[in-house]
C-alpha positions in Angstrom: 137.1 91.2 124.4 140.2 92.3 122.7 140.6 88.6 121.0 136.9 88.7 119.7 138.0 92.0 117.9 141.3 90.6 116.8 139.8 87.6 115.5 137.1 89.0 113.6 139.9 91.5 112.3 141.5 88.7 111.2 138.8 87.2 109.2 137.3 90.9 107.9 141.2 91.3 106.1 140.5 87.8 104.4 137.1 88.1 103.6 138.4 91.9 101.3 141.1 89.9 99.8 138.8 87.0 98.8 136.6 89.7 97.3 139.7 91.1 95.3 140.3 87.7 93.7 136.2 87.1 93.2 135.9 90.7 91.1 139.2 89.9 89.3 137.8 86.5 88.0 135.0 88.8 87.1 136.8 91.4 85.4 138.7 88.6 83.2 135.3 86.8 82.3 136.2 87.5 78.5 139.9 87.5 78.5 141.3 84.6 76.4 143.1 82.2 78.2 142.8 83.2 81.6 142.3 81.0 84.9 140.1 81.7 87.8 141.6 81.9 90.8 140.3 80.6 94.5 141.6 82.0 97.6 143.0 79.6 100.0 141.7 79.7 103.8 143.7 77.9 107.0 143.2 78.2 110.6 146.4 80.0 112.4 146.6 79.3 116.2 148.6 82.0 117.8 150.8 80.5 120.6 151.0 83.4 122.9 147.4 84.7 122.3 145.3 82.4 124.6 142.1 82.8 127.2 143.8 81.6 130.4 140.2 81.2 132.2 139.5 78.5 129.6 140.9 75.1 129.5 141.6 72.0 126.6 141.5 73.3 123.2 139.6 76.5 123.8 142.5 77.8 125.9 143.6 78.6 122.2 142.7 81.3 119.9 142.5 81.0 116.3 143.0 83.2 113.7 141.8 83.5 109.7 145.0 82.9 107.6 144.9 83.4 103.7 147.6 81.2 102.7 147.6 81.3 98.5 145.2 81.7 95.2 144.9 78.4 94.2 144.3 78.3 90.1 142.1 76.0 88.2 143.9 75.2 84.9 140.3 73.2 84.0 140.2 74.3 80.0 138.2 76.7 78.8 135.4 76.6 76.0 136.5 77.1 72.5 135.0 79.8 70.3 135.7 80.1 66.6 137.7 83.5 65.6 138.0 82.5 61.8 141.2 84.7 62.3 144.0 82.7 60.8 146.8 83.9 63.5 144.4 82.7 66.7 145.1 79.5 68.0 143.8 76.9 71.0 145.3 74.3 72.4 143.3 71.2 73.0 144.5 69.0 76.1 147.1 69.9 78.3 149.5 72.0 76.7 151.1 75.9 77.2 152.7 78.0 74.2 155.5 79.4 75.2 156.2 83.2 75.4 159.4 85.2 75.3 159.4 88.1 78.1 162.5 90.3 79.2 162.3 88.2 82.0 162.5 84.9 80.4 160.0 82.5 79.2 156.2 82.5 80.0 153.7 80.3 79.4 149.9 81.0 78.1 146.6 79.8 76.6 145.5 83.1 75.6 146.1 82.4 71.9 145.2 85.8 70.3 147.8 86.3 68.3 149.0 89.0 65.8 151.9 90.5 63.7 153.9 93.1 64.9 155.5 95.8 62.4 158.3 93.2 62.0 156.1 90.6 60.7 156.8 88.6 64.3 154.4 86.6 65.7 153.0 88.1 69.4 150.8 88.1 72.3 148.2 90.6 72.3 150.8 92.7 74.6 153.5 92.4 72.0 155.5 89.1 73.4 157.0 87.0 70.8 155.7 83.5 70.8 158.3 80.9 70.1 158.8 77.8 67.9 161.1 75.6 67.6 163.9 77.6 65.9 163.0 80.5 68.3 160.8 83.6 67.3 158.6 83.4 64.5 158.8 85.8 61.6 156.8 86.4 58.2 157.8 88.0 55.3 155.8 90.1 52.6 155.7 87.3 50.6 153.9 84.5 53.0 150.4 84.6 52.3 148.1 82.0 53.0 149.1 80.7 56.7 148.1 77.3 58.0 148.6 75.4 61.3 148.4 72.2 61.2 147.6 70.3 64.6 151.1 69.6 65.5 152.0 73.1 65.8 153.2 73.3 62.4 153.1 76.6 60.5 152.9 77.2 56.5 152.3 79.6 54.2 152.5 79.9 50.2 156.7 80.0 50.7 156.6 76.6 52.4 157.2 75.3 55.9 158.2 78.3 58.5 158.4 77.0 62.1 156.6 74.6 64.7 154.7 76.3 67.3 156.8 75.4 70.7 153.7 73.7 72.6 155.1 72.5 76.1 153.4 70.9 79.5 154.4 70.2 82.9 154.1 67.3 85.3 152.9 69.7 87.8 150.6 72.4 86.8 150.1 73.5 90.5 153.2 74.7 90.5 152.6 77.4 87.7 152.5 81.1 89.4 150.5 84.5 87.5 152.4 86.8 86.0 150.0 89.4 84.8 146.7 88.2 83.6 147.1 85.3 81.4 150.9 84.5 81.7 152.1 82.0 84.2 156.0 81.1 85.1 157.4 78.5 86.9 160.8 76.9 87.9 159.8 73.4 86.4 161.4 72.3 83.2 158.7 72.0 80.5 158.4 69.1 78.0 157.2 68.9 74.7 153.3 68.2 75.0 153.1 64.8 72.8 149.1 64.8 72.7 147.5 68.6 72.7 146.5 69.5 69.6 146.7 73.3 68.2 143.4 74.4 66.5 143.8 77.5 64.2 141.2 79.9 64.3 140.0 79.1 67.8 140.5 81.1 70.7 140.3 79.4 74.2 138.0 81.3 76.4 138.3 82.1 80.0 137.2 79.1 82.5 135.7 81.8 84.9 132.0 80.5 85.9 130.3 84.1 86.3 127.1 82.5 88.1 129.5 80.6 90.7 131.3 83.7 91.2 128.9 86.0 91.8 127.5 83.8 94.2 130.5 83.6 96.1 131.0 87.2 96.0 127.2 87.6 97.5 128.0 85.3 100.0 131.8 86.9 101.3 129.5 90.3 101.7 127.0 88.6 104.1 129.9 87.0 105.7 132.1 90.4 106.1 128.2 92.4 107.0 127.5 89.3 109.5 131.7 89.6 111.3 130.8 93.5 111.5 128.1 93.0 113.2 129.6 90.8 115.6 132.6 93.0 116.2 130.5 95.7 116.7 128.2 93.6 119.3 131.5 92.7 120.9 132.6 96.6 121.1 129.0 97.5 123.1 129.4 94.9 125.2 133.1 96.4 126.1 131.8 99.9 125.8 128.8 99.1 128.5 131.5 97.1 130.7 133.4 100.0 131.0 130.6 102.4 131.8 129.3 100.1 134.4 132.9 99.5 136.2 133.9 103.1 136.1 130.3 104.4 137.8 131.3 104.6 141.3 128.9 102.9 144.1 126.0 104.9 145.1 
C-alpha cells in the first residue's frame, strides 16, 4: 500500500516538472533564438524497496525519475526585421557572447548598440568579433554585414562576427533563456551564413506544446485519483482490522 503511494508520488513530482518545462517553452515562444526543451524520463529500480510476497520482476518496485532536459537545436523560422543590427545564422553556428562568467553562445541575433557604441545582446552582453568586442563610432554609418559575418560601415571594415560550431550540441547547457555554455572547444563555423536584417524565431511548436500540456494535466489527475483509491483502500482496511469481533 505504501509502495503504491510512493510510486504515484514520484510520478506526480515528475509530471509537475514536465509542466514547468512546457510552460517555459510556451512563455518563450516569441523569444528569438529560444530552443525548446523536453523532459527526459527513466525507470528507477530501488533495490531496497521490494514486494516480498511476489516473485520475479514484479518483486522490484519501479519509480519514475526525470534525468535531464533535452534541447531541440532545430533551426527556427526566419523573420525579416529590417533592423540593420539584427542577424540570423543559417546553418550550424553560434554567436559568441562575452559575459562576466566567460564566453557564452547564442542564436538570438537581436543586437543593438549600447551607450559606448558597443554591439551587444538584448541583455547588454558584448558580441564578439574575431578581434574582440565590436565598437562603432559616431562616424560609422550604413552598417552592412556580409554573409561571412564581415561588418563594414562608411568608414570601412570594422571586424568580422565570430561564428562558431561544436562537434556535439547536446553538451550545450542552457544559461538564461537564449545563452548556452559548454566545456567543448568551439571551431569556426565554415558553412554557416549570416543574414542581416533577419531574426531567427523560437523553434517552439505551440500546438504541440499545448497538446502535451493537456496530456500532462490528464496524467496528473489520473494519478491523483489512483492514489486516492489506494488511500481509501488503506483506510477501509484499517477500519475493518481495527473493529473488534462481535
